[in-house]
KEKE-3310 file (N, C-alpha, C; in steps of 0.2 Angstrom, whole numbers, plus 5000, padded with zeros to 4 digits):
npx = (5041:5037:5044:5051:5050:5063:5068:5071:5078:5075:5081:5076:5079:5071:5055:5052:5062:5057:5044:5049:5055:5044:5037:5046:5047:5034:5020:5027:5031:5031:5028:5036:5035:5034:5032:5025:5013:5014:5025:5022:5011:5017:5025:5014:5012:5003:5006:5019:5030:5043:5051:5054:5051:5058:5052:5056:5067:5065:5066:5056:5044:5043:5039:5030:5020:5014:5004:5002:4989:4983:4981:4987:5001:5005:5018:5018:5026:5028:5028:5016:5018:5025:5015:5005:5011:5014:5014:5007:4997:4991:4985:4977:4970:4965:4958:4963:4976:4974:4968:4980:4988:4982:4984:4989:5004:5017:5030:5027:5020:5030:5036:5026:5017:5008:5004:5005:4995:4983:4983:4981:4979:4964:4956:4951:4943:4945:4955:4967:4977:4988:4997:4995:4983:4974:4975:4970:4957:4952:4955:4950:4939:4947:4960:4967:4956:4939:4928:4918:4919:4912:4900:4890:4890:4893:4900:4909:4922:4922:4930:4936:4938:4951:4959:4964:4966:4959:4945:4944:4952:4943:4931:4937:4939:4950:4963:4971:4987:4992:5004:5010:5014:5007:5008:5003:4990:4975:4966:4951:4950:4937:4933:4942:4941:4934:4921:4926:4934:4946:4954:4953:4955:4956:4968:4981:4992:5005:5006:5009:5005:5009:5007:4997:4984:4977:4963:4961:4952:4934:4928:4922:4922:4922:4929:4929:4936:4933:4937:4935:4940:4947:4957:4966:4977:4988:4978:4969:4955:4938:4928:4927:4924:4923:4920:4914:4909:4901:4898:4888:4890:4881:4880:4873:4870:4878:4884:4887:4897:4900:4909:4910:4920:4928:4918:4914:4920:4926:4928:4913:4903:4891:4874:4860:4861:4862:4849:4843:4851:4856:4853:4849:4854:4867:4859:4855:4843:4844:4857:4854:4844:4852:4861:4853:4849:4861:4863:4852:4857:4869:4876:4885:4897:4901:4915:4925:4931:4921:4905:4893:4881:4883:4893:4886:4877:4886:4889:4879:4883:4896:4893:4886:4896:4906:4898:4895:4907:4910:4900:4903)
npy = (4901:4904:4895:4895:4883:4872:4878:4881:4895:4904:4916:4923:4932:4936:4936:4924:4915:4914:4908:4896:4890:4889:4879:4869:4865:4862:4860:4860:4873:4891:4908:4923:4939:4953:4946:4949:4943:4930:4925:4925:4916:4905:4902:4898:4886:4886:4886:4876:4876:4869:4876:4893:4906:4921:4937:4950:4954:4954:4964:4968:4968:4979:4997:5012:5017:5029:5025:5027:5026:5032:5024:5018:5009:4997:4989:4973:4971:4983:4993:4995:5007:5015:5017:5023:5036:5040:5053:5053:5043:5048:5059:5055:5044:5045:5039:5026:5027:5031:5019:5011:5017:5014:5002:4990:4994:5007:5000:4988:4992:4996:4985:4976:4972:4978:4968:4957:4960:4960:4946:4941:4929:4922:4925:4918:4916:4903:4898:4906:4903:4896:4880:4871:4876:4874:4860:4855:4859:4852:4855:4863:4866:4873:4870:4855:4849:4843:4850:4864:4877:4889:4889:4877:4860:4865:4864:4871:4883:4898:4908:4924:4937:4949:4959:4976:4984:4978:4980:4994:4994:4987:4995:5005:4999:4991:4980:4964:4958:4942:4930:4914:4897:4895:4907:4924:4933:4944:4949:4956:4964:4963:4951:4943:4935:4921:4912:4903:4900:4893:4894:4908:4915:4917:4910:4899:4888:4889:4901:4919:4936:4950:4963:4978:4986:5002:5011:5028:5038:5042:5058:5068:5059:5053:5047:5036:5028:5018:5011:5000:4995:4986:4993:5008:5005:4993:4982:4970:4973:4974:4978:4984:4997:5002:5016:5023:5036:5044:5059:5071:5087:5094:5089:5078:5060:5049:5036:5023:5014:5001:4993:4980:4972:4960:4953:4942:4928:4935:4951:4960:4966:4978:4976:4984:4997:5007:5009:5018:5029:5033:5046:5055:5068:5069:5070:5071:5063:5054:5048:5042:5032:5024:5019:5011:5002:4995:4990:4980:4972:4965:4952:4948:4935:4924:4924:4932:4938:4947:4953:4949:4955:4968:4972:4972:4982:4993:4995:5003:5015:5017:5019:5031:5039:5038:5043:5055:5062:5062:5070:5082)
npz = (4980:4963:4949:4933:4920:4912:4896:4878:4871:4857:4844:4831:4816:4806:4799:4792:4797:4810:4808:4803:4814:4823:4815:4815:4829:4832:4842:4854:4856:4858:4853:4858:4863:4871:4883:4895:4899:4895:4902:4917:4916:4912:4923:4932:4926:4916:4903:4896:4886:4877:4869:4865:4854:4851:4847:4847:4841:4827:4814:4804:4811:4818:4819:4815:4803:4791:4777:4759:4755:4765:4776:4793:4797:4809:4817:4824:4835:4841:4855:4868:4876:4866:4857:4864:4866:4854:4842:4830:4831:4842:4837:4826:4831:4845:4856:4855:4858:4871:4876:4875:4884:4896:4900:4911:4921:4919:4918:4912:4901:4893:4889:4884:4869:4855:4846:4855:4864:4856:4854:4867:4880:4885:4901:4917:4933:4938:4931:4930:4940:4953:4949:4959:4966:4955:4953:4965:4964:4953:4940:4924:4910:4901:4904:4906:4912:4912:4915:4917:4928:4928:4921:4925:4919:4907:4890:4883:4884:4893:4897:4900:4888:4890:4885:4881:4869:4857:4857:4854:4842:4834:4833:4826:4813:4811:4804:4805:4800:4796:4796:4790:4787:4775:4769:4768:4776:4777:4791:4796:4812:4818:4814:4820:4831:4841:4849:4858:4873:4875:4864:4857:4845:4827:4822:4818:4828:4823:4817:4815:4821:4811:4809:4811:4803:4801:4795:4789:4799:4795:4790:4803:4813:4830:4845:4859:4874:4887:4903:4916:4931:4946:4953:4948:4942:4935:4936:4927:4915:4922:4914:4898:4886:4870:4859:4843:4835:4821:4815:4805:4797:4803:4816:4817:4820:4810:4810:4822:4832:4844:4856:4868:4880:4891:4896:4890:4880:4869:4862:4860:4848:4850:4847:4838:4845:4836:4831:4840:4839:4825:4814:4823:4835:4848:4861:4878:4880:4869:4872:4884:4879:4870:4880:4888:4878:4876:4889:4889:4879:4884:4894:4906:4912:4926:4927:4932:4947:4952:4955:4944:4940:4945:4936:4924:4927:4927:4914:4906:4913:4908:4895:4895:4899:4889:4877:4882:4883:4869:4864:4870)
capx = (5043:5035:5049:5050:5053:5068:5066:5076:5076:5077:5081:5076:5080:5066:5048:5053:5065:5052:5039:5052:5056:5037:5035:5051:5045:5026:5017:5031:5034:5027:5031:5036:5037:5036:5031:5021:5007:5016:5030:5018:5007:5022:5026:5009:5011:4997:5010:5025:5033:5050:5055:5052:5054:5058:5051:5058:5073:5063:5065:5050:5038:5043:5038:5023:5021:5008:5004:5000:4982:4980:4981:4993:5003:5009:5022:5015:5031:5028:5026:5010:5020:5026:5008:5002:5015:5016:5010:5002:4992:4987:4981:4972:4966:4966:4955:4967:4982:4972:4968:4986:4991:4979:4985:4994:5008:5022:5035:5024:5018:5037:5038:5021:5017:5001:5002:5003:4988:4978:4983:4981:4975:4958:4957:4946:4945:4947:4961:4973:4979:4994:4996:4993:4976:4970:4974:4965:4950:4951:4956:4944:4939:4953:4967:4968:4950:4933:4922:4917:4916:4908:4894:4890:4888:4895:4904:4913:4925:4919:4935:4935:4943:4953:4963:4961:4966:4955:4938:4946:4953:4937:4927:4941:4939:4957:4964:4978:4991:4994:5009:5010:5017:5003:5008:5001:4983:4973:4959:4948:4950:4931:4932:4948:4940:4929:4918:4929:4939:4952:4958:4948:4957:4956:4974:4984:4997:5011:5005:5010:5002:5015:5006:4990:4983:4971:4961:4960:4945:4930:4927:4917:4922:4925:4930:4930:4938:4931:4939:4933:4944:4946:4962:4967:4984:4990:4973:4965:4948:4932:4924:4930:4920:4925:4914:4916:4903:4903:4893:4888:4892:4876:4880:4868:4874:4878:4886:4888:4899:4901:4911:4912:4924:4929:4912:4913:4927:4928:4925:4907:4900:4884:4870:4854:4861:4861:4842:4841:4856:4857:4848:4848:4859:4869:4856:4854:4838:4847:4862:4850:4841:4858:4864:4848:4849:4867:4862:4848:4861:4875:4875:4892:4897:4904:4922:4929:4929:4917:4898:4891:4875:4886:4897:4881:4874:4891:4889:4876:4887:4902:4891:4885:4902:4909:4895:4895:4914:4910:4895:4906)
capy = (4905:4901:4895:4893:4876:4873:4878:4883:4901:4905:4923:4923:4939:4937:4932:4917:4911:4913:4903:4890:4888:4887:4873:4864:4863:4862:4856:4861:4880:4897:4914:4927:4946:4957:4941:4951:4939:4923:4922:4923:4910:4899:4901:4895:4880:4886:4884:4874:4875:4867:4881:4900:4910:4928:4941:4957:4956:4954:4971:4969:4968:4986:5003:5015:5021:5031:5023:5031:5026:5035:5019:5018:5002:4997:4983:4969:4972:4990:4993:4999:5013:5019:5019:5028:5042:5042:5059:5052:5039:5052:5064:5052:5039:5047:5034:5020:5029:5031:5012:5008:5020:5012:4995:4988:4999:5009:4996:4983:4995:4997:4978:4973:4974:4978:4961:4953:4962:4957:4939:4940:4923:4923:4924:4916:4915:4896:4896:4910:4901:4891:4873:4868:4878:4871:4853:4854:4860:4847:4858:4865:4865:4877:4867:4849:4846:4842:4853:4872:4879:4895:4886:4870:4856:4868:4860:4876:4887:4905:4912:4931:4941:4954:4964:4983:4987:4975:4983:5000:4992:4984:5001:5009:4996:4989:4973:4961:4954:4936:4926:4907:4892:4895:4913:4930:4935:4950:4948:4962:4963:4962:4944:4939:4932:4916:4912:4898:4903:4890:4897:4913:4919:4914:4909:4892:4889:4891:4908:4925:4942:4954:4970:4980:4992:5006:5015:5034:5039:5046:5065:5069:5053:5054:5040:5036:5022:5018:5005:4999:4990:4987:4998:5012:5003:4986:4977:4968:4976:4971:4979:4989:4999:5007:5019:5027:5040:5048:5065:5075:5094:5097:5086:5072:5054:5045:5029:5022:5007:5001:4986:4979:4966:4957:4950:4935:4926:4939:4957:4960:4972:4978:4977:4988:5003:5012:5011:5024:5034:5036:5051:5060:5072:5066:5074:5067:5057:5049:5045:5037:5027:5020:5016:5006:4996:4992:4986:4975:4967:4962:4948:4945:4928:4924:4922:4936:4939:4953:4952:4949:4960:4975:4973:4973:4988:4998:4996:5010:5021:5018:5021:5038:5043:5039:5047:5062:5064:5063:5075:5088)
capz = (4974:4956:4945:4926:4918:4907:4889:4874:4869:4850:4843:4824:4814:4801:4800:4789:4802:4816:4806:4802:4821:4825:4812:4817:4836:4833:4848:4860:4855:4858:4851:4864:4862:4878:4888:4901:4901:4894:4907:4923:4914:4912:4930:4934:4922:4911:4897:4897:4880:4878:4865:4865:4849:4853:4841:4847:4836:4820:4812:4801:4816:4821:4815:4814:4796:4787:4770:4754:4755:4772:4782:4797:4798:4815:4817:4829:4841:4843:4862:4870:4878:4860:4854:4869:4866:4847:4840:4824:4834:4847:4833:4822:4835:4852:4860:4855:4862:4878:4878:4876:4890:4902:4901:4917:4923:4914:4916:4908:4894:4889:4886:4881:4862:4852:4844:4860:4867:4852:4855:4874:4882:4889:4908:4921:4940:4939:4927:4931:4947:4953:4947:4965:4966:4950:4954:4971:4962:4948:4934:4921:4902:4897:4905:4909:4915:4908:4919:4917:4934:4928:4918:4927:4913:4900:4886:4880:4889:4893:4900:4898:4884:4894:4882:4880:4862:4852:4856:4850:4835:4831:4831:4821:4807:4809:4801:4807:4795:4799:4792:4792:4782:4769:4766:4773:4775:4781:4794:4800:4819:4820:4813:4822:4838:4841:4856:4862:4878:4875:4859:4855:4839:4821:4820:4819:4833:4819:4813:4819:4819:4810:4809:4812:4799:4803:4790:4791:4801:4791:4793:4808:4818:4836:4848:4866:4877:4894:4906:4923:4935:4953:4954:4942:4939:4935:4935:4921:4916:4923:4908:4893:4881:4865:4855:4838:4832:4815:4814:4799:4798:4808:4822:4817:4820:4803:4811:4829:4833:4851:4857:4875:4882:4897:4899:4887:4877:4864:4862:4857:4845:4853:4841:4839:4848:4830:4831:4844:4838:4819:4812:4829:4838:4854:4866:4884:4879:4864:4875:4888:4875:4868:4886:4890:4873:4877:4895:4887:4875:4887:4900:4908:4916:4933:4925:4935:4954:4953:4954:4936:4939:4946:4930:4919:4929:4925:4906:4904:4915:4904:4889:4896:4900:4882:4873:4885:4881:4862:4863:4872)
cpx = (5040:5041:5047:5053:5059:5065:5072:5074:5079:5077:5082:5077:5075:5060:5049:5057:5061:5047:5042:5053:5049:5035:5040:5049:5038:5024:5021:5034:5029:5031:5031:5038:5039:5036:5028:5016:5010:5020:5026:5014:5011:5024:5020:5007:5005:5000:5017:5029:5041:5055:5051:5055:5053:5057:5053:5063:5072:5061:5058:5044:5038:5041:5031:5024:5014:5009:5001:4992:4978:4980:4987:4994:5007:5012:5019:5020:5032:5025:5020:5012:5022:5020:5005:5005:5016:5011:5005:4996:4988:4983:4975:4967:4967:4964:4960:4973:4980:4971:4975:4989:4988:4980:4991:4997:5013:5027:5033:5022:5025:5039:5033:5020:5009:4999:5001:4997:4983:4977:4982:4977:4969:4959:4950:4948:4947:4953:4967:4975:4985:4992:4993:4985:4972:4969:4970:4958:4948:4951:4950:4945:4945:4959:4966:4962:4945:4927:4923:4915:4912:4901:4893:4887:4890:4900:4909:4916:4923:4924:4935:4940:4945:4958:4960:4961:4961:4948:4939:4948:4947:4932:4930:4941:4946:4957:4971:4981:4994:4998:5009:5013:5013:5004:5005:4993:4981:4966:4957:4948:4943:4929:4938:4947:4934:4926:4921:4935:4945:4957:4954:4950:4958:4963:4976:4990:5004:5011:5007:5007:5009:5014:4999:4989:4976:4969:4960:4953:4941:4929:4921:4917:4925:4924:4931:4932:4937:4934:4937:4937:4944:4951:4964:4974:4985:4984:4971:4958:4943:4927:4927:4924:4923:4920:4917:4909:4905:4897:4894:4890:4887:4875:4875:4872:4873:4880:4888:4891:4902:4903:4913:4916:4925:4923:4911:4920:4929:4925:4919:4905:4893:4879:4864:4855:4860:4854:4840:4846:4856:4851:4846:4854:4861:4866:4856:4849:4841:4853:4859:4847:4847:4861:4859:4848:4855:4866:4858:4852:4866:4873:4882:4891:4901:4911:4927:4927:4926:4910:4896:4886:4878:4890:4892:4878:4879:4891:4886:4880:4893:4899:4889:4891:4906:4905:4894:4902:4913:4905:4898:4912)
cpy = (4901:4901:4893:4887:4877:4873:4881:4890:4903:4913:4923:4931:4941:4934:4925:4913:4909:4908:4896:4886:4885:4880:4867:4861:4863:4857:4857:4868:4885:4903:4918:4934:4950:4952:4943:4947:4932:4921:4921:4917:4904:4897:4897:4888:4880:4884:4882:4872:4873:4872:4888:4903:4917:4932:4948:4959:4955:4961:4973:4970:4975:4991:5005:5019:5023:5029:5028:5032:5029:5030:5020:5011:5002:4990:4980:4970:4979:4990:4997:5006:5018:5021:5024:5035:5044:5048:5058:5048:5043:5057:5061:5047:5040:5042:5027:5021:5029:5023:5009:5011:5018:5005:4994:4994:5001:5004:4990:4985:4995:4990:4975:4976:4974:4971:4956:4954:4960:4950:4937:4934:4926:4922:4922:4915:4908:4894:4900:4909:4897:4884:4869:4869:4874:4864:4851:4855:4855:4850:4860:4864:4868:4874:4861:4846:4845:4845:4861:4874:4886:4893:4879:4866:4859:4864:4865:4881:4894:4909:4919:4934:4948:4959:4971:4986:4984:4978:4990:4999:4990:4990:5005:5005:4993:4982:4971:4957:4948:4932:4919:4903:4893:4902:4918:4931:4941:4948:4954:4960:4961:4954:4940:4934:4927:4916:4906:4901:4900:4893:4902:4917:4914:4913:4901:4893:4891:4897:4914:4931:4947:4961:4971:4986:4995:5011:5022:5035:5044:5053:5065:5063:5055:5048:5041:5029:5023:5011:5005:4993:4991:4992:5002:5011:4996:4981:4976:4972:4971:4972:4985:4991:5004:5009:5023:5030:5044:5053:5068:5082:5097:5094:5080:5065:5050:5037:5029:5015:5007:4994:4986:4973:4965:4954:4943:4933:4930:4946:4958:4966:4972:4980:4982:4995:5009:5014:5017:5030:5038:5041:5056:5063:5068:5070:5069:5061:5052:5045:5040:5031:5022:5016:5010:5000:4992:4987:4980:4969:4963:4958:4945:4939:4929:4921:4926:4937:4945:4951:4953:4955:4967:4977:4975:4980:4994:4999:5002:5016:5022:5021:5029:5042:5044:5043:5054:5065:5066:5069:5082:5090)
cpz = (4967:4951:4938:4925:4913:4900:4885:4871:4862:4848:4835:4822:4809:4802:4798:4794:4808:4814:4805:4809:4824:4822:4814:4824:4837:4838:4854:4859:4856:4856:4858:4862:4868:4884:4895:4903:4900:4900:4914:4922:4914:4919:4934:4931:4918:4904:4899:4891:4881:4874:4865:4859:4850:4846:4841:4843:4829:4818:4809:4805:4820:4817:4815:4808:4793:4780:4765:4753:4761:4778:4786:4799:4804:4816:4824:4836:4843:4851:4863:4872:4872:4857:4858:4868:4859:4845:4834:4827:4838:4843:4829:4826:4843:4857:4860:4859:4870:4880:4879:4883:4897:4904:4906:4919:4918:4913:4911:4901:4890:4886:4882:4874:4860:4849:4849:4864:4863:4853:4862:4876:4886:4897:4912:4929:4942:4935:4929:4939:4947:4951:4953:4967:4961:4951:4960:4969:4957:4941:4930:4913:4899:4898:4909:4912:4910:4911:4918:4924:4934:4926:4920:4921:4907:4897:4882:4885:4888:4897:4896:4894:4888:4891:4880:4873:4857:4852:4852:4843:4831:4828:4826:4814:4805:4807:4804:4801:4799:4794:4795:4787:4776:4766:4771:4771:4779:4784:4798:4807:4821:4819:4816:4828:4837:4848:4860:4866:4878:4870:4855:4849:4833:4818:4822:4824:4829:4815:4818:4816:4817:4810:4809:4807:4801:4798:4793:4793:4796:4794:4798:4813:4824:4840:4856:4869:4884:4897:4914:4926:4942:4956:4948:4940:4940:4933:4928:4921:4918:4918:4904:4888:4876:4860:4849:4835:4826:4814:4808:4801:4803:4814:4823:4816:4813:4805:4819:4829:4840:4852:4865:4875:4889:4900:4896:4884:4871:4864:4858:4854:4847:4848:4843:4843:4842:4830:4834:4843:4831:4817:4818:4831:4845:4860:4872:4883:4874:4868:4880:4885:4873:4874:4888:4885:4874:4884:4893:4883:4878:4893:4902:4912:4922:4932:4928:4942:4955:4951:4947:4936:4940:4939:4925:4920:4927:4918:4904:4907:4911:4897:4889:4896:4893:4878:4876:4883:4873:4861:4865:4868)
residu = (UNK:UNK:UNK:UNK:UNK:UNK:UNK:UNK:UNK:UNK:UNK:UNK:UNK:UNK:UNK:UNK:UNK:UNK:UNK:UNK:UNK:UNK:UNK:UNK:UNK:UNK:UNK:UNK:UNK:UNK:UNK:UNK:UNK:UNK:UNK:UNK:UNK:UNK:UNK:UNK:UNK:UNK:UNK:UNK:UNK:UNK:UNK:UNK:UNK:UNK:UNK:UNK:UNK:UNK:UNK:UNK:UNK:UNK:UNK:UNK:UNK:UNK:UNK:UNK:UNK:UNK:UNK:UNK:UNK:UNK:UNK:UNK:UNK:UNK:UNK:UNK:UNK:UNK:UNK:UNK:UNK:UNK:UNK:UNK:UNK:UNK:UNK:UNK:UNK:UNK:UNK:UNK:UNK:UNK:UNK:UNK:UNK:UNK:UNK:UNK:UNK:UNK:UNK:UNK:UNK:UNK:UNK:UNK:UNK:UNK:UNK:UNK:UNK:UNK:UNK:UNK:UNK:UNK:UNK:UNK:UNK:UNK:UNK:UNK:UNK:UNK:UNK:UNK:UNK:UNK:UNK:UNK:UNK:UNK:UNK:UNK:UNK:UNK:UNK:UNK:UNK:UNK:UNK:UNK:UNK:UNK:UNK:UNK:UNK:UNK:UNK:UNK:UNK:UNK:UNK:UNK:UNK:UNK:UNK:UNK:UNK:UNK:UNK:UNK:UNK:UNK:UNK:UNK:UNK:UNK:UNK:UNK:UNK:UNK:UNK:UNK:UNK:UNK:UNK:UNK:UNK:UNK:UNK:UNK:UNK:UNK:UNK:UNK:UNK:UNK:UNK:UNK:UNK:UNK:UNK:UNK:UNK:UNK:UNK:UNK:UNK:UNK:UNK:UNK:UNK:UNK:UNK:UNK:UNK:UNK:UNK:UNK:UNK:UNK:UNK:UNK:UNK:UNK:UNK:UNK:UNK:UNK:UNK:UNK:UNK:UNK:UNK:UNK:UNK:UNK:UNK:UNK:UNK:UNK:UNK:UNK:UNK:UNK:UNK:UNK:UNK:UNK:UNK:UNK:UNK:UNK:UNK:UNK:UNK:UNK:UNK:UNK:UNK:UNK:UNK:UNK:UNK:UNK:UNK:UNK:UNK:UNK:UNK:UNK:UNK:UNK:UNK:UNK:UNK:UNK:UNK:UNK:UNK:UNK:UNK:UNK:UNK:UNK:UNK:UNK:UNK:UNK:UNK:UNK:UNK:UNK:UNK:UNK:UNK:UNK:UNK:UNK:UNK:UNK:UNK:UNK:UNK:UNK:UNK:UNK:UNK:UNK:UNK:UNK:UNK:UNK:UNK:UNK:UNK:UNK:UNK:UNK:UNK:UNK:UNK:UNK:UNK:UNK:UNK:UNK:UNK:UNK:UNK:UNK:UNK:UNK:UNK:UNK)
# end
């Protein structure tokens, strides 16, 4: 049986109290919201903080509110289940609701939060193992070692980004509100991530995501979310694809944004697909051209226990499914 180590559990009621606790116990503390990923990782001794700062009791971190400028503000502790079933989210951002509804299973969606999903730790077949397993292997760059088992001789961790909502948030132009000792700042989700698998987000350990803001979609915008996994329940993604297309009144493509994740340490905006799309209609030939361009752009690594070439070959399949949905 995997047991949790001893720790002190703190229950702040405000963001200021939570930040103060993170500062007081810096180096030996972690925030916890739903805990659906953190607690299993603690059992595997991937994290062993002496203090946990619970965020679910902070009222400011809850709520889904339409703002005067048309934005939708979502508290970071809103659950994935709440977002999947929220009527406003479903009407304005149906693909985001779908992404939330396809994460793990229903019990975990009722606990897991949108902020936690945005900040989800990267995953790797050589990292997400028991302490005994990792010790026998000699550990790795991400935790306690100096060797990358994915890229021999590599000096940078390439553990895979495996969260479902960030790709969708990126194509929708969402921003994250981050609070820390120096005050609050707003970071576009597109700029939130880095390529370092050890810590792949532009945040300091003493900072918190407090909310996510979504702009109202432009007229004619249609979206799609596609998820590939070994089983249609519970499993982390092998590949995710988020697509947003803006069409004019005649059905001609004005803008196309496409983000893939679960292949590298960050969700990647796929470039050059616009060249085959903008100014055209979503015909089968245009969809095929976009799918082929996406295939040429993406090269997954062997950081998940599934053949990397098969994962790459599945990307154009998901592109065709997504654009086919939008065209229909």
